[in-house]
Each structure stands twice: as C-alpha cells, then as structure tokens.
N, C-alpha and C positions, 0 to 999 in steps of 0.2 A: 569513509567510516574509520574511526579509530577503535581499537580494542586494547584493553589492559587485562592481564591475567595474574592472579595471585594463587599460591598454593600453601596450604597449611595442613598439619596432620594431628591426629589424636588417636588414642588407644581406647577400645571399648569392647565389651563382650555382648553377645546376643545369641538367640536361638530362633530359628525360623519355625513358627507354629504352622502345622498342617503340611510341612515338607517331609517327604519320606527319603531319608538318606542321612549322611553324617551331619549335615547342617541343621538337623532338627535338635541336635545336642548342643549344650552350651559350649561356645567357643569364642575366640576373640580375634580381632584384627588390629593392625595399625593402619587406620584409614588415612588416606590423603584426599583432601578436598581441593579441587581446582575451580575457581570462580572466574568467569569471563564477563567483563562489562563492555558495553559498546556505546558509541555516540558520535555525533557529527561535529560537535563543537568542543574546543578546548577552553579552559578557563583563562583568566588574565595572566596566569603564571605559565601557561602552556601545558597544563595537565588535563587529561580527561577526567581522572579521579585520583585523589591522593592515595598512594599505596599504603601509607601509614594508617589513614582512616579506615581503609578497607580491611587491613589486617586486624585493627582494633575491633571492628564489627564482627569479623569472623571469630576472633578470640572470645567474644561474649557468648556466641553460640556454642563454640567448642567447649568453653568452660562448663556448660551444663551437661555435656556428653562425655567428656574425657574421664577415662578410668571408671566408667559406670556400666551397669548392665542395662542396655538400651530398652529391653522389654519392660522394664519397670518405670520408664519415663514417658510422659505424654509427648507426642501422639502415638508412641510405639506400644502403648498399652492397648490401643485399638487397631493399629495397622502393624503389619510385620516390619521389623527393623531390617528390611532388605536394603541392599545398596541403592536400589531404585527409589525406595521411600525415603532413605536418608538424603539422597540428592534433592528430592522434592522438598523435604523439610528445610534444608539449607536454602534452597531457592526462595521458599515462602518467607523465611525469616529475614533473609538479606534484601528481598524485593521491597519490603516495608522501609528499610533503612536507606537503600540506594535511591528509591523512588522520589526522595525529597531533594535530590541534587539539583542545583539551580541551572545547570547547563544541559539538562535533558538526557543524562546518562541513563541507560537501561541495563538491567541484568540480562545478559544474553544466555548463559548456560551455567550449570553446576555439574561437575563430574566428580564422582566418588570412586576412589580406587580401593578395592578390598585387598588387592595384592598388586604386584608390579604388572601383572598380565590380565587382570580382570577389573573392568570399570562399568559404571552405569552413569548415564547422563540424563539430566532433566533440562529441557528447554520448552518454553511455552510455544504454542502454535502462533505463527506470525499473523 
C-alpha cells in the first residue's frame, strides 16, 4: 500500500455554538489541513497521485474558507465549525475529486490542526 500526504494552511474565524467556555466567543485559528491518500497501484509515471493536482484541489476548498467567518458559510451555518466538522468537510469535498482517479486511489484521512498541539481527524469506517 502506498500513501501520499499533503499539508496546506488557512486562517479563519469561528465561534462554537452551544459551547460553554472561551470558544463560544468569536476567535480565529491558522488551521493546517493534512490529507492522506492511499492506493495499491502507481500510475505510468510512478506516482500514486500528483502532488500538484492534490494541492490545487485543496486550494479550491481553502479558497472558500480562508479569512472568512466559518459560521456564515455552508455547511457551518447548520453544523458547528469545530475541527472535527472541518475535517469531515474537507474529506467530503476531496473525496468527490479524488474518487475519479484512474488507478483506484482513495482518500484515507483528513486531519485538521487548530494549533500545533490540537488536532481532529476524520476517516471513514473501512
């Protein structure tokens, strides 16, 4: 099994609805998003998935979130913009793009860093 990993970052603000504590107030993070792809076969060039293509796909998603107040953007108007839900959002958005890979690459996991020491990961059940 091969895996490739790419990390990108963006800045955004949010407030956790229903949370009792400092995070119920508007605040921001410089998020880092780590994406892991996996697969058994390499393409004819010897790549599992082109890093450039994956970064471009991540940039499309990040472009909608960067320097925004997440609570105002779907789907976070309905679900809290927690690190867990942000990881799921990235997973869902990327799975549609990566799922069309000709050599059967799958999206393994997405990890969102709210800080250097706090992360949330989403991976589907196998």
